[in-house]
C-alpha positions, 0 to 999 in steps of 0.5 A, a space after each residue: 518472526 512476520 514478513 512482509 515482502 511487497 512488489 510491483 513497484 517500477 517506472 510508469 509514465 503519468 495516467 499509466 496504472 501499476 498494481 502493488 503486491 504486500 504478501 504476509 509470512 503469516 496467517 494470522 494476516 486475516 485479522 490484522 488492517 494492512 496500510 500503505 505508506 509513501 513516502 516521496 523525497 524529502 517529504 515525511 511519510 503519509 498514510 495512502 490507503 487503509 483496509 479493515 479486517 473486515 474491509 472497510 476501506 479508507 484513502 487520502 484524498 490525494 488517491 481517492 478515486 484513483 488507488 483501490 485497497 484490496 485483501 485476499 486472505 486465502 493468499 495472505 497478500 493486500 493489493 493496491 490498483 493505482 490508476 491515473 498515475 501522477 508525478 506526484 504519486 512518485 515515492 517509495 510505497 511501504 506496505 505495514 500491517 497491524 490492530 485495526 485500533 491503529 494506522 501504523 502497526 508494528 510490521 513494515 514492508 521493506 517497500 517498493 519504488 513507484 517513479 511517475 514520469 511526466 
C-alpha cells in the first residue's frame, strides 16, 4: 500500500519561511504528479501547488511568487518551500499523488499543520 509521509510544518511568524516535505513509499513516485493542497479552518480544501511527473509546475494565485514546489525522484520526495508567509496561509497542508491527468490522485498524506502568527 502506497504511503505518503509529510513533515516540516510548524509555527512561524508572518514573513517567515517553512519547507514541507512529502516522501512516498514507492519508486513509482517518479511517474506521478504531486500536489499540495491546504485546508484552513471552516474552508474547503484547495490546491496550492502542483508539479507534474515531468517537472511542470502550477500555483494558486494566492501563493504564486512565494511558494515553490519541487521534487527529487531519487529520494521519492517532493518539497514545498514557503516564503513570505502570511497569517492567511495558516492551514493543514496535505500532499497528494496521482496521475498527471488529475489534480487529486488516489494517495493522500496525513497532513501537516502550518500556523503563521501575525
